[in-house]
C-alpha positions as YAML, in Angstrom:
chain: A
units: angstrom
residues:
- id: 1
  name: UNK
  ca: [-38.43, -10.29, -24.75]
- id: 2
  name: UNK
  ca: [-41.87, -8.72, -25.32]
- id: 3
  name: UNK
  ca: [-43.86, -11.97, -25.90]
- id: 4
  name: UNK
  ca: [-42.18, -13.22, -22.69]
- id: 5
  name: UNK
  ca: [-43.49, -10.14, -20.84]
- id: 6
  name: UNK
  ca: [-47.03, -11.14, -21.95]
- id: 7
  name: UNK
  ca: [-46.46, -14.56, -20.36]
- id: 8
  name: UNK
  ca: [-45.27, -12.83, -17.17]
- id: 9
  name: UNK
  ca: [-48.17, -10.35, -16.86]
- id: 10
  name: UNK
  ca: [-51.06, -12.27, -18.40]
- id: 11
  name: UNK
  ca: [-51.97, -11.38, -21.99]
- id: 12
  name: UNK
  ca: [-54.82, -8.81, -21.54]
- id: 13
  name: UNK
  ca: [-53.03, -7.01, -18.70]
- id: 14
  name: UNK
  ca: [-49.74, -7.23, -20.66]
- id: 15
  name: UNK
  ca: [-51.25, -5.34, -23.61]
- id: 16
  name: UNK
  ca: [-52.60, -2.61, -21.30]
- id: 17
  name: UNK
  ca: [-49.23, -2.32, -19.54]
- id: 18
  name: UNK
  ca: [-47.44, -2.03, -22.89]
- id: 19
  name: UNK
  ca: [-49.61, 0.96, -23.83]
- id: 20
  name: UNK
  ca: [-48.99, 2.44, -20.36]
- id: 21
  name: UNK
  ca: [-45.21, 2.09, -20.61]
- id: 22
  name: UNK
  ca: [-45.27, 3.59, -24.12]
- id: 23
  name: UNK
  ca: [-47.26, 6.61, -22.90]
- id: 24
  name: UNK
  ca: [-44.94, 7.15, -19.93]
- id: 25
  name: UNK
  ca: [-41.86, 6.82, -22.18]
- id: 26
  name: UNK
  ca: [-43.25, 9.38, -24.64]
- id: 27
  name: UNK
  ca: [-44.17, 11.76, -21.82]
- id: 28
  name: UNK
  ca: [-40.86, 11.47, -19.96]
- id: 29
  name: UNK
  ca: [-38.70, 11.93, -23.09]
- id: 30
  name: UNK
  ca: [-40.43, 15.27, -23.81]
- id: 31
  name: UNK
  ca: [-40.28, 16.16, -20.09]
- id: 32
  name: UNK
  ca: [-36.50, 15.62, -20.17]
- id: 33
  name: UNK
  ca: [-36.01, 18.18, -22.94]
- id: 34
  name: UNK
  ca: [-38.41, 20.58, -21.16]
- id: 35
  name: UNK
  ca: [-36.24, 20.18, -18.05]
- id: 36
  name: UNK
  ca: [-33.13, 20.82, -20.15]
- id: 37
  name: UNK
  ca: [-34.67, 24.02, -21.50]
- id: 38
  name: UNK
  ca: [-35.74, 25.18, -18.02]
- id: 39
  name: UNK
  ca: [-32.23, 24.61, -16.61]
- id: 40
  name: UNK
  ca: [-30.28, 25.69, -19.74]
- id: 41
  name: UNK
  ca: [-28.56, 22.30, -19.96]
- id: 42
  name: UNK
  ca: [-28.06, 20.07, -22.99]
- id: 43
  name: UNK
  ca: [-27.20, 16.66, -21.50]
- id: 44
  name: UNK
  ca: [-29.12, 14.39, -19.14]
- id: 45
  name: UNK
  ca: [-26.19, 14.49, -16.70]
- id: 46
  name: UNK
  ca: [-25.94, 18.29, -16.66]
- id: 47
  name: UNK
  ca: [-29.69, 18.51, -16.06]
- id: 48
  name: UNK
  ca: [-29.51, 16.24, -13.00]
- id: 49
  name: UNK
  ca: [-26.34, 17.91, -11.67]
- id: 50
  name: UNK
  ca: [-28.02, 21.31, -11.86]
- id: 51
  name: UNK
  ca: [-31.19, 19.97, -10.21]
- id: 52
  name: UNK
  ca: [-29.89, 17.53, -7.59]
- id: 53
  name: UNK
  ca: [-26.17, 18.33, -7.28]
- id: 54
  name: UNK
  ca: [-23.23, 15.92, -7.30]
- id: 55
  name: UNK
  ca: [-25.04, 13.01, -5.59]
- id: 56
  name: UNK
  ca: [-27.86, 13.05, -8.16]
- id: 57
  name: UNK
  ca: [-25.31, 13.39, -10.96]
- id: 58
  name: UNK
  ca: [-23.35, 10.32, -9.78]
- id: 59
  name: UNK
  ca: [-26.50, 8.21, -9.31]
- id: 60
  name: UNK
  ca: [-27.68, 9.11, -12.81]
- id: 61
  name: UNK
  ca: [-24.22, 8.51, -14.32]
- id: 62
  name: UNK
  ca: [-24.15, 5.04, -12.77]
- id: 63
  name: UNK
  ca: [-27.62, 4.20, -14.14]
- id: 64
  name: UNK
  ca: [-26.84, 5.76, -17.51]
- id: 65
  name: UNK
  ca: [-23.74, 3.60, -17.72]
- id: 66
  name: UNK
  ca: [-25.37, 0.41, -16.40]
- id: 67
  name: UNK
  ca: [-28.43, 0.42, -18.66]
- id: 68
  name: UNK
  ca: [-26.66, 0.50, -22.04]
- id: 69
  name: UNK
  ca: [-23.78, -1.62, -20.69]
- id: 70
  name: UNK
  ca: [-26.14, -4.43, -19.60]
- id: 71
  name: UNK
  ca: [-28.02, -3.95, -22.89]
- id: 72
  name: UNK
  ca: [-24.73, -4.60, -24.73]
- id: 73
  name: UNK
  ca: [-24.32, -7.84, -22.74]
- id: 74
  name: UNK
  ca: [-27.88, -8.92, -23.63]
- id: 75
  name: UNK
  ca: [-27.26, -8.07, -27.33]
- id: 76
  name: UNK
  ca: [-24.19, -10.31, -27.31]
- id: 77
  name: UNK
  ca: [-26.20, -13.13, -25.68]
- id: 78
  name: UNK
  ca: [-28.83, -12.73, -28.44]
- id: 79
  name: UNK
  ca: [-26.13, -12.71, -31.15]
- id: 80
  name: UNK
  ca: [-24.67, -15.94, -29.77]
- id: 81
  name: UNK
  ca: [-28.11, -17.58, -29.45]
- id: 82
  name: UNK
  ca: [-29.46, -16.62, -32.87]
- id: 83
  name: UNK
  ca: [-26.49, -16.73, -35.26]
- id: 84
  name: UNK
  ca: [-25.28, -20.17, -34.09]
- id: 85
  name: UNK
  ca: [-28.70, -21.56, -35.10]
- id: 86
  name: UNK
  ca: [-28.43, -19.76, -38.45]
- id: 87
  name: UNK
  ca: [-25.03, -21.32, -39.19]
- id: 88
  name: UNK
  ca: [-26.29, -24.78, -38.16]
- id: 89
  name: UNK
  ca: [-28.57, -24.66, -41.20]
- id: 90
  name: UNK
  ca: [-25.64, -24.26, -43.62]
- id: 91
  name: UNK
  ca: [-24.93, -27.61, -45.36]
- id: 92
  name: UNK
  ca: [-21.71, -29.15, -44.03]
- id: 93
  name: UNK
  ca: [-21.73, -27.21, -40.73]
- id: 94
  name: UNK
  ca: [-22.02, -29.89, -38.05]
- id: 95
  name: UNK
  ca: [-22.39, -29.57, -34.27]
- id: 96
  name: UNK
  ca: [-18.58, -29.63, -33.84]
- id: 97
  name: UNK
  ca: [-18.02, -26.71, -36.23]
- id: 98
  name: UNK
  ca: [-16.70, -23.43, -34.73]
- id: 99
  name: UNK
  ca: [-19.63, -21.55, -36.32]
- id: 100
  name: UNK
  ca: [-22.02, -23.33, -33.94]
- id: 101
  name: UNK
  ca: [-20.04, -22.24, -30.86]
- id: 102
  name: UNK
  ca: [-21.74, -19.18, -29.27]
- id: 103
  name: UNK
  ca: [-18.45, -18.01, -27.72]
- id: 104
  name: UNK
  ca: [-16.74, -17.96, -31.11]
- id: 105
  name: UNK
  ca: [-19.69, -16.17, -32.78]
- id: 106
  name: UNK
  ca: [-19.85, -13.47, -30.07]
- id: 107
  name: UNK
  ca: [-16.09, -12.91, -30.31]
- id: 108
  name: UNK
  ca: [-16.15, -12.83, -34.14]
- id: 109
  name: UNK
  ca: [-19.11, -10.41, -34.42]
- id: 110
  name: UNK
  ca: [-17.44, -8.11, -31.88]
- id: 111
  name: UNK
  ca: [-14.11, -7.97, -33.74]
- id: 112
  name: UNK
  ca: [-15.58, -7.65, -37.25]
- id: 113
  name: UNK
  ca: [-18.69, -5.49, -36.66]
- id: 114
  name: UNK
  ca: [-19.54, -4.01, -33.28]
- id: 115
  name: UNK
  ca: [-16.08, -2.74, -32.32]
- id: 116
  name: UNK
  ca: [-15.32, -0.96, -35.64]
- id: 117
  name: UNK
  ca: [-18.80, 0.69, -35.80]
- id: 118
  name: UNK
  ca: [-18.57, 1.68, -32.11]
- id: 119
  name: UNK
  ca: [-15.32, 3.56, -32.78]
- id: 120
  name: UNK
  ca: [-17.17, 6.32, -34.68]
- id: 121
  name: UNK
  ca: [-17.16, 9.65, -32.83]
- id: 122
  name: UNK
  ca: [-20.36, 11.17, -34.30]
- id: 123
  name: UNK
  ca: [-23.70, 9.51, -33.49]
- id: 124
  name: UNK
  ca: [-25.26, 11.04, -36.64]
- id: 125
  name: UNK
  ca: [-23.07, 8.64, -38.68]
- id: 126
  name: UNK
  ca: [-25.20, 5.79, -37.29]
- id: 127
  name: UNK
  ca: [-28.32, 7.17, -39.01]
- id: 128
  name: UNK
  ca: [-28.07, 4.77, -41.98]
- id: 129
  name: UNK
  ca: [-27.26, 1.89, -39.62]
- id: 130
  name: UNK
  ca: [-30.44, 2.68, -37.63]
- id: 131
  name: UNK
  ca: [-32.52, 2.73, -40.83]
- id: 132
  name: UNK
  ca: [-31.24, -0.75, -41.82]
- id: 133
  name: UNK
  ca: [-32.02, -1.94, -38.29]
- id: 134
  name: UNK
  ca: [-35.59, -0.57, -38.52]
- id: 135
  name: UNK
  ca: [-36.22, -2.26, -41.91]
- id: 136
  name: UNK
  ca: [-34.96, -5.59, -40.53]
- id: 137
  name: UNK
  ca: [-37.24, -5.18, -37.50]
- id: 138
  name: UNK
  ca: [-40.25, -4.95, -39.86]
- id: 139
  name: UNK
  ca: [-39.04, -8.11, -41.68]
- id: 140
  name: UNK
  ca: [-38.77, -9.96, -38.33]
- id: 141
  name: UNK
  ca: [-42.27, -8.78, -37.38]
- id: 142
  name: UNK
  ca: [-43.71, -10.17, -40.64]
- id: 143
  name: UNK
  ca: [-41.96, -13.54, -40.03]
- id: 144
  name: UNK
  ca: [-43.38, -13.79, -36.49]
- id: 145
  name: UNK
  ca: [-46.86, -12.90, -37.84]
- id: 146
  name: UNK
  ca: [-46.64, -15.54, -40.59]
- id: 147
  name: UNK
  ca: [-45.52, -18.19, -38.09]
- id: 148
  name: UNK
  ca: [-48.46, -17.33, -35.80]
- id: 149
  name: UNK
  ca: [-50.76, -18.52, -38.58]
- id: 150
  name: UNK
  ca: [-48.69, -21.46, -39.87]
- id: 151
  name: UNK
  ca: [-46.93, -22.80, -36.76]
- id: 152
  name: UNK
  ca: [-49.17, -22.12, -33.73]
- id: 153
  name: UNK
  ca: [-51.51, -25.10, -34.48]
- id: 154
  name: UNK
  ca: [-48.47, -27.37, -33.88]
- id: 155
  name: UNK
  ca: [-47.87, -25.91, -30.38]
- id: 156
  name: UNK
  ca: [-50.26, -27.12, -27.65]
- id: 157
  name: UNK
  ca: [-51.80, -24.25, -25.68]
- id: 158
  name: UNK
  ca: [-50.72, -24.06, -22.05]
- id: 159
  name: UNK
  ca: [-53.07, -23.98, -19.06]
- id: 160
  name: UNK
  ca: [-54.49, -20.55, -18.12]
- id: 161
  name: UNK
  ca: [-53.01, -19.10, -21.32]
- id: 162
  name: UNK
  ca: [-55.59, -16.28, -21.55]
- id: 163
  name: UNK
  ca: [-55.97, -15.38, -17.86]
- id: 164
  name: UNK
  ca: [-56.31, -11.58, -17.39]
- id: 165
  name: UNK
  ca: [-53.43, -11.04, -14.93]
- id: 166
  name: UNK
  ca: [-50.52, -13.03, -13.50]
- id: 167
  name: UNK
  ca: [-48.34, -12.32, -10.43]
- id: 168
  name: UNK
  ca: [-45.18, -11.39, -12.38]
- id: 169
  name: UNK
  ca: [-46.74, -8.26, -13.94]
- id: 170
  name: UNK
  ca: [-44.21, -5.97, -12.23]
- id: 171
  name: UNK
  ca: [-41.23, -7.79, -13.79]
- id: 172
  name: UNK
  ca: [-43.07, -7.56, -17.12]
- id: 173
  name: UNK
  ca: [-43.08, -3.75, -16.77]
- id: 174
  name: UNK
  ca: [-39.30, -3.99, -16.30]
- id: 175
  name: UNK
  ca: [-38.93, -5.90, -19.60]
- id: 176
  name: UNK
  ca: [-41.23, -3.41, -21.38]
- id: 177
  name: UNK
  ca: [-39.28, -0.44, -19.98]
- id: 178
  name: UNK
  ca: [-36.11, -2.09, -21.29]
- id: 179
  name: UNK
  ca: [-37.74, -2.36, -24.72]
- id: 180
  name: UNK
  ca: [-38.89, 1.27, -24.89]
- id: 181
  name: UNK
  ca: [-36.19, 3.23, -23.09]
- id: 182
  name: UNK
  ca: [-34.33, 5.86, -25.09]
- id: 183
  name: UNK
  ca: [-34.10, 8.53, -22.37]
- id: 184
  name: UNK
  ca: [-30.39, 7.85, -21.93]
- id: 185
  name: UNK
  ca: [-29.61, 9.02, -25.47]
- id: 186
  name: UNK
  ca: [-32.44, 11.57, -25.90]
- id: 187
  name: UNK
  ca: [-30.20, 14.64, -25.59]
- id: 188
  name: UNK
  ca: [-27.73, 13.16, -28.10]
- id: 189
  name: UNK
  ca: [-30.55, 12.70, -30.62]
- id: 190
  name: UNK
  ca: [-32.19, 16.05, -29.79]
- id: 191
  name: UNK
  ca: [-28.84, 17.73, -30.51]
- id: 192
  name: UNK
  ca: [-28.57, 15.94, -33.88]
- id: 193
  name: UNK
  ca: [-31.91, 17.42, -35.16]
- id: 194
  name: UNK
  ca: [-31.50, 20.07, -37.89]
- id: 195
  name: UNK
  ca: [-33.77, 22.36, -35.85]
- id: 196
  name: UNK
  ca: [-33.65, 21.30, -32.19]
- id: 197
  name: UNK
  ca: [-36.88, 22.86, -30.90]
- id: 198
  name: UNK
  ca: [-39.37, 21.44, -28.38]
- id: 199
  name: UNK
  ca: [-42.07, 21.34, -31.10]
- id: 200
  name: UNK
  ca: [-39.87, 19.32, -33.50]
- id: 201
  name: UNK
  ca: [-38.71, 17.08, -30.67]
- id: 202
  name: UNK
  ca: [-42.32, 16.37, -29.60]
- id: 203
  name: UNK
  ca: [-43.24, 15.42, -33.20]
- id: 204
  name: UNK
  ca: [-40.22, 13.11, -33.55]
- id: 205
  name: UNK
  ca: [-40.98, 11.53, -30.15]
- id: 206
  name: UNK
  ca: [-44.71, 10.98, -30.84]
- id: 207
  name: UNK
  ca: [-44.04, 9.40, -34.25]
- id: 208
  name: UNK
  ca: [-41.18, 7.23, -32.95]
- id: 209
  name: UNK
  ca: [-42.99, 5.96, -29.84]
- id: 210
  name: UNK
  ca: [-46.25, 5.39, -31.76]
- id: 211
  name: UNK
  ca: [-44.41, 3.31, -34.37]
- id: 212
  name: UNK
  ca: [-42.58, 1.45, -31.59]
- id: 213
  name: UNK
  ca: [-45.79, 0.63, -29.70]
- id: 214
  name: UNK
  ca: [-47.56, -0.66, -32.84]
- id: 215
  name: UNK
  ca: [-44.59, -2.92, -33.69]
- id: 216
  name: UNK
  ca: [-44.24, -4.00, -30.05]
- id: 217
  name: UNK
  ca: [-47.91, -4.92, -29.55]
- id: 218
  name: UNK
  ca: [-48.13, -6.87, -32.81]
- id: 219
  name: UNK
  ca: [-44.83, -8.63, -32.05]
- id: 220
  name: UNK
  ca: [-45.75, -9.40, -28.42]
- id: 221
  name: UNK
  ca: [-49.27, -10.60, -29.33]
- id: 222
  name: UNK
  ca: [-48.17, -12.80, -32.25]
- id: 223
  name: UNK
  ca: [-45.25, -14.28, -30.30]
- id: 224
  name: UNK
  ca: [-47.38, -15.03, -27.24]
- id: 225
  name: UNK
  ca: [-50.35, -16.37, -29.26]
- id: 226
  name: UNK
  ca: [-48.01, -18.86, -30.94]
- id: 227
  name: UNK
  ca: [-46.31, -20.24, -27.80]
- id: 228
  name: UNK
  ca: [-48.51, -19.10, -24.82]
- id: 229
  name: UNK
  ca: [-47.03, -20.46, -21.55]
- id: 230
  name: UNK
  ca: [-43.97, -21.94, -23.29]
- id: 231
  name: UNK
  ca: [-42.72, -18.52, -24.42]
- id: 232
  name: UNK
  ca: [-38.99, -18.06, -23.74]
- id: 233
  name: UNK
  ca: [-37.10, -14.86, -22.76]
- id: 234
  name: UNK
  ca: [-35.77, -14.82, -26.34]
- id: 235
  name: UNK
  ca: [-38.68, -15.62, -28.70]
- id: 236
  name: UNK
  ca: [-36.36, -17.15, -31.32]
- id: 237
  name: UNK
  ca: [-35.42, -19.86, -28.80]
- id: 238
  name: UNK
  ca: [-39.03, -21.11, -29.27]
- id: 239
  name: UNK
  ca: [-38.81, -21.88, -32.98]
- id: 240
  name: UNK
  ca: [-37.53, -25.24, -34.19]
- id: 241
  name: UNK
  ca: [-34.04, -25.43, -35.62]
- id: 242
  name: UNK
  ca: [-35.18, -26.87, -38.97]
- id: 243
  name: UNK
  ca: [-37.60, -23.94, -39.53]
- id: 244
  name: UNK
  ca: [-36.02, -22.07, -42.46]
- id: 245
  name: UNK
  ca: [-38.27, -19.01, -42.23]
- id: 246
  name: UNK
  ca: [-37.45, -18.68, -38.50]
- id: 247
  name: UNK
  ca: [-33.78, -19.15, -39.38]
- id: 248
  name: UNK
  ca: [-33.99, -16.18, -41.76]
- id: 249
  name: UNK
  ca: [-35.70, -14.26, -38.94]
- id: 250
  name: UNK
  ca: [-32.84, -15.19, -36.59]
- id: 251
  name: UNK
  ca: [-30.35, -13.89, -39.15]
- id: 252
  name: UNK
  ca: [-32.21, -10.55, -39.46]
- id: 253
  name: UNK
  ca: [-32.50, -10.36, -35.67]
- id: 254
  name: UNK
  ca: [-28.78, -11.05, -35.19]
- id: 255
  name: UNK
  ca: [-27.90, -8.30, -37.69]
- id: 256
  name: UNK
  ca: [-30.35, -5.84, -36.04]
- id: 257
  name: UNK
  ca: [-28.81, -6.45, -32.63]
- id: 258
  name: UNK
  ca: [-25.26, -6.07, -33.95]
- id: 259
  name: UNK
  ca: [-26.26, -2.74, -35.54]
- id: 260
  name: UNK
  ca: [-27.98, -1.50, -32.35]
- id: 261
  name: UNK
  ca: [-25.02, -2.37, -30.09]
- id: 262
  name: UNK
  ca: [-22.90, 0.69, -31.13]
- id: 263
  name: UNK
  ca: [-25.69, 3.12, -30.09]
- id: 264
  name: UNK
  ca: [-25.45, 1.75, -26.54]
- id: 265
  name: UNK
  ca: [-21.66, 1.91, -26.64]
- id: 266
  name: UNK
  ca: [-21.86, 5.62, -27.59]
- id: 267
  name: UNK
  ca: [-23.85, 6.31, -24.42]
- id: 268
  name: UNK
  ca: [-21.59, 4.33, -22.05]
- id: 269
  name: UNK
  ca: [-18.54, 6.08, -23.52]
- id: 270
  name: UNK
  ca: [-20.15, 9.50, -23.20]
- id: 271
  name: UNK
  ca: [-20.93, 8.84, -19.51]
- id: 272
  name: UNK
  ca: [-17.28, 7.91, -18.84]
- id: 273
  name: UNK
  ca: [-16.08, 10.96, -20.82]
- id: 274
  name: UNK
  ca: [-18.34, 13.28, -18.79]
- id: 275
  name: UNK
  ca: [-17.53, 11.82, -15.36]
- id: 276
  name: UNK
  ca: [-13.78, 11.31, -15.73]
- id: 277
  name: UNK
  ca: [-12.59, 13.43, -18.70]
- id: 278
  name: UNK
  ca: [-14.73, 16.65, -18.53]
- id: 279
  name: UNK
  ca: [-16.64, 15.53, -21.63]
- id: 280
  name: UNK
  ca: [-13.67, 15.38, -24.00]
- id: 281
  name: UNK
  ca: [-11.81, 12.23, -24.98]
- id: 282
  name: UNK
  ca: [-8.59, 12.50, -26.97]
- id: 283
  name: UNK
  ca: [-8.32, 10.12, -29.95]
- id: 284
  name: UNK
  ca: [-6.17, 7.69, -27.95]
- id: 285
  name: UNK
  ca: [-8.52, 7.67, -24.92]
- id: 286
  name: UNK
  ca: [-11.54, 7.42, -27.25]
- id: 287
  name: UNK
  ca: [-10.13, 4.17, -28.66]
- id: 288
  name: UNK
  ca: [-8.94, 2.83, -25.28]
- id: 289
  name: UNK
  ca: [-12.26, 3.52, -23.48]
- id: 290
  name: UNK
  ca: [-14.26, 1.98, -26.36]
- id: 291
  name: UNK
  ca: [-12.11, -1.16, -26.43]
- id: 292
  name: UNK
  ca: [-12.27, -1.60, -22.62]
- id: 293
  name: UNK
  ca: [-16.09, -1.17, -22.50]
- id: 294
  name: UNK
  ca: [-16.62, -3.68, -25.32]
- id: 295
  name: UNK
  ca: [-14.04, -6.13, -23.93]
- id: 296
  name: UNK
  ca: [-15.73, -6.23, -20.50]
- id: 297
  name: UNK
  ca: [-19.28, -6.50, -21.97]
- id: 298
  name: UNK
  ca: [-18.11, -9.29, -24.28]
- id: 299
  name: UNK
  ca: [-16.36, -11.08, -21.41]
- id: 300
  name: UNK
  ca: [-19.54, -11.11, -19.28]
- id: 301
  name: UNK
  ca: [-21.72, -12.31, -22.18]
- id: 302
  name: UNK
  ca: [-19.28, -15.16, -22.86]
- id: 303
  name: UNK
  ca: [-19.67, -16.38, -19.25]
- id: 304
  name: UNK
  ca: [-23.43, -15.80, -18.73]
- id: 305
  name: UNK
  ca: [-26.09, -16.77, -21.27]
- id: 306
  name: UNK
  ca: [-29.59, -16.47, -19.72]
- id: 307
  name: UNK
  ca: [-31.44, -13.58, -21.37]
- id: 308
  name: UNK
  ca: [-34.76, -13.40, -19.45]
- id: 309
  name: UNK
  ca: [-33.31, -12.44, -16.06]
- id: 310
  name: UNK
  ca: [-30.83, -9.99, -17.69]
- id: 311
  name: UNK
  ca: [-33.78, -8.15, -19.30]
- id: 312
  name: UNK
  ca: [-35.80, -8.17, -16.06]
- id: 313
  name: UNK
  ca: [-33.00, -6.88, -13.82]
- id: 314
  name: UNK
  ca: [-31.89, -4.23, -16.30]
- id: 315
  name: UNK
  ca: [-35.51, -3.18, -16.69]
- id: 316
  name: UNK
  ca: [-36.32, -2.75, -12.99]
- id: 317
  name: UNK
  ca: [-32.92, -1.44, -11.79]
- id: 318
  name: UNK
  ca: [-31.79, 0.77, -14.69]
- id: 319
  name: UNK
  ca: [-34.58, 1.43, -17.19]
- id: 320
  name: UNK
  ca: [-37.33, 2.16, -14.64]
- id: 321
  name: UNK
  ca: [-35.48, 4.97, -12.80]
- id: 322
  name: UNK
  ca: [-34.23, 6.41, -16.12]
- id: 323
  name: UNK
  ca: [-37.75, 6.46, -17.66]
- id: 324
  name: UNK
  ca: [-40.12, 6.89, -14.69]
- id: 325
  name: UNK
  ca: [-38.25, 8.44, -11.76]
- id: 326
  name: UNK
  ca: [-35.43, 10.82, -12.73]
- id: 327
  name: UNK
  ca: [-37.07, 12.86, -15.56]
- id: 328
  name: UNK
  ca: [-40.17, 13.49, -13.44]
- id: 329
  name: UNK
  ca: [-38.16, 14.28, -10.27]
- id: 330
  name: UNK
  ca: [-36.08, 16.85, -12.20]
- id: 331
  name: UNK
  ca: [-39.11, 18.45, -13.82]
- id: 332
  name: UNK
  ca: [-41.01, 18.71, -10.50]
- id: 333
  name: UNK
  ca: [-38.08, 20.53, -8.91]
- id: 334
  name: UNK
  ca: [-37.57, 22.90, -11.88]
- id: 335
  name: UNK
  ca: [-41.22, 23.56, -12.73]
- id: 336
  name: UNK
  ca: [-42.55, 27.07, -12.09]
- id: 337
  name: UNK
  ca: [-46.17, 25.96, -12.64]
- id: 338
  name: UNK
  ca: [-48.78, 25.71, -9.84]
- id: 339
  name: UNK
  ca: [-48.74, 22.38, -7.96]
- id: 340
  name: UNK
  ca: [-52.05, 21.31, -9.56]
- id: 341
  name: UNK
  ca: [-50.85, 21.91, -13.16]
- id: 342
  name: UNK
  ca: [-51.39, 18.79, -15.31]
- id: 343
  name: UNK
  ca: [-47.62, 18.30, -15.97]
- id: 344
  name: UNK
  ca: [-46.93, 18.32, -12.21]
- id: 345
  name: UNK
  ca: [-49.77, 15.91, -11.37]
- id: 346
  name: UNK
  ca: [-48.86, 13.45, -14.14]
- id: 347
  name: UNK
  ca: [-45.18, 13.67, -13.13]
- id: 348
  name: UNK
  ca: [-46.06, 12.82, -9.50]
- id: 349
  name: UNK
  ca: [-48.10, 9.82, -10.62]
- id: 350
  name: UNK
  ca: [-45.34, 8.51, -12.94]
- id: 351
  name: UNK
  ca: [-42.75, 9.01, -10.17]
- id: 352
  name: UNK
  ca: [-44.82, 6.97, -7.68]
- id: 353
  name: UNK
  ca: [-45.38, 4.16, -10.24]
- id: 354
  name: UNK
  ca: [-41.64, 4.11, -11.00]
- id: 355
  name: UNK
  ca: [-40.66, 3.70, -7.33]
- id: 356
  name: UNK
  ca: [-43.21, 0.89, -6.94]
- id: 357
  name: UNK
  ca: [-42.07, -0.99, -10.08]
- id: 358
  name: UNK
  ca: [-38.40, -0.64, -9.16]
- id: 359
  name: UNK
  ca: [-38.66, -1.91, -5.58]
- id: 360
  name: UNK
  ca: [-41.30, -4.64, -6.05]
- id: 361
  name: UNK
  ca: [-39.80, -5.76, -9.38]
- id: 362
  name: UNK
  ca: [-36.32, -6.18, -7.91]
- id: 363
  name: UNK
  ca: [-37.56, -8.17, -4.90]
- id: 364
  name: UNK
  ca: [-39.68, -10.49, -7.09]
- id: 365
  name: UNK
  ca: [-36.89, -11.04, -9.64]
- id: 366
  name: UNK
  ca: [-34.49, -12.10, -6.87]
- id: 367
  name: UNK
  ca: [-37.05, -14.25, -4.99]
- id: 368
  name: UNK
  ca: [-38.50, -15.92, -8.10]
- id: 369
  name: UNK
  ca: [-35.83, -16.03, -10.82]
- id: 370
  name: UNK
  ca: [-37.07, -17.29, -14.18]
- id: 371
  name: UNK
  ca: [-35.90, -20.63, -15.50]
- id: 372
  name: UNK
  ca: [-33.54, -20.51, -18.47]
- id: 373
  name: UNK
  ca: [-33.70, -23.30, -21.05]
- id: 374
  name: UNK
  ca: [-31.00, -21.79, -23.24]
- id: 375
  name: UNK
  ca: [-30.22, -23.71, -26.43]
- id: 376
  name: UNK
  ca: [-32.74, -26.55, -25.90]
- id: 377
  name: UNK
  ca: [-34.92, -27.78, -28.76]
- id: 378
  name: UNK
  ca: [-38.56, -27.39, -27.61]
- id: 379
  name: UNK
  ca: [-40.68, -30.55, -27.12]
- id: 380
  name: UNK
  ca: [-43.23, -29.62, -29.84]
- id: 381
  name: UNK
  ca: [-40.43, -29.74, -32.44]
- id: 382
  name: UNK
  ca: [-40.61, -33.53, -32.10]
- id: 383
  name: UNK
  ca: [-44.18, -34.33, -33.24]
- id: 384
  name: UNK
  ca: [-44.17, -37.72, -31.47]
- id: 385
  name: UNK
  ca: [-43.87, -35.87, -28.10]
- id: 386
  name: UNK
  ca: [-46.94, -33.70, -28.65]
- id: 387
  name: UNK
  ca: [-50.10, -35.42, -27.49]
...
């Protein structure tokens, strides 16, 4: 979705916004753990309950559930989009084959991969899975970079492709927030460190977010430079079906998404455990809750298949308050520093930006929903159509 956010914001402004969202993410993740230390709490929910009582706790729990839950739906949509195109390239697999049916692929990947991995109880067991996912992300990045050089001459550049700013910049921030957010599982990861100290956490956060922003900017720039105004919500929808390198990229992407899905499931399950089961799920309830969450997410993704608007709405409604608003609001209430201390001033600024992005972004997304050309072969894939 990141090249698509460049199309939404205008490329130069999009790059600046990406750096801004990365900085805010980095800052708010560390602020969360500072808030946890100030309030002697070790989960995001406990922190908010202690700071803003039951109402705050329930609002956060809803957002913490919605963000990863909608992310799981978007991951399934991506799996259906990308892997069907991979299987179409296998000799003997025609358009009527079950392997080219997105519903069948989503169902199959859920039963064979995402459900079994999601049934783990310890998030640390997903460490190796995350490493594989990171390696595949680098492979995908290289493929997109190569195709920028080799394929972009075939794609005609759209009008106003390099304009500084475009009116959908606020929705773009929503997509970027969606890409960067990890606040909802920060406490889980902080607790899995060998030495969970603020210093170690800050180092891990700075390295992780810096790596993420480098990958994101290169990916967004290369993707947008290749397709400019024709960039889709899912960049792999832009490549032609007979492009074997892009097909390998789709395969890597599909695997990455399948491996990331369980991390989101862990968070949704933990929210349900905390709200309804006092934080402890018996083995039977652990299995039942996991199966129900995945069944509902899979059901929605089988019915709805437009990725762009899913990313926008999840970004402005769930990711923005989780990244911009709640960590800063908690810290401001808990902080013992003077009002003009740098942490307090930066927190106020981030809070104000978050409220603006959330309200304006939601209104614009509803008033001007993005078109979805899911599954179509792009016009430049037929050379006779390109003037």
